[in-house]
C-alpha positions, 0 to 999 in steps of 0.5 A: 975871028974865032970866039964870036960866041962865048960864055953864057949866064945860064949855069945848067940844063935845069936853069935853062929849061926852067927859065925857058919854060917860064918865058915860053909860057909868057909867049903863049899868053901873048900869042893867045891875047893878040887880035891882029895877025900882023902883031903875031911875029913880034908878040911871039918873040917871048915864045921864040926866045923861051924855046931858044933857052929850052934848046940850050938845055938840050945842048947841055944834056948832049954834052956840047959839041957840034950836034943838032941842038948846038946848030939849032941854038945858033940858027935862032940866035944869029940869022933868025933873030936878025930878021925876025925882030926888025920884020916883026916891028915893021909889021906891027908899026903904023904906016906912018912909022914904017918908012924909018924902019926900012933900014933896020929891016934891010940890014937885018935881012943882009946880016941874016943872009951872011950869018946863015952862009957862015953857019952853013959852011963852018961848024959851030961848037958848044963847049962845057966850061965848068958851070957855063956853056961856050959857043965857038964859030969862026966868023970873019969881020965879026965887029961889022956883023955885030954892028949890023945885028944890033942895028937890026934888032935893037935899032928897030925896037928903038925906032918902032914908035911904041913906048914899050918897044922903046923900053925893050930896046933900051933894056936889050941895048943896055944888056948888050953894052954890059955883055960886050964890056964883060965878054968883049966879042964873046957876048951874043949868048949872054945877050940872048939870055938877057933878051929872053928875060927882057922880052916879058915886056912884050906881055904889057905891049900885047895888052895895049894893042888895038883891036882888029881881026883875030889871027887865023885859027883864033876867030873864036877867041874873045877880046880882052874887053869882052872878058 
């Protein structure tokens, strides 16, 4: 179904660049503060989403089309996030919670494979439409794929066993509902921008993480308690 990707809420290259830089900066703070390697993928989510917005600023500046920036944006938005979020939640979760995260992780992996296949075999195009950018990808069975995508991403956050992750899950679920109501199937770009803003919740999550071995390359970092 053509039009699975659609209008976004970012109005210019400058807006994407400024927002992306700010969110990525929050992500850097999150990564620096983390003390456990298994928390890194989830803690780096704002950095990934901020970088995603910066990539979109490059799509603006290139005039849209099917260039490398457009493909890079779609790779992050679709197959990468579908597997990154549930796997990150699973890694960070305590052992007692991980069993209920198996379904989102498996669904995310399968959804990621399907999306990667279609991105590898069909072109994704960015179109400048006045003050918005639109993305078009011919994606069969879009409702089923969207359901798997949301189960993997939002579902894992809601089932992660942490109140702040649950809050983030509620926020991005509400964002998905609003974007779907306004843009129907053309909601993924708007939702990604909303999720990037909501990801600043991760800073509070990082501050509450327990102590543990520092991630590789950060062994000299001081713990928050020692500052």
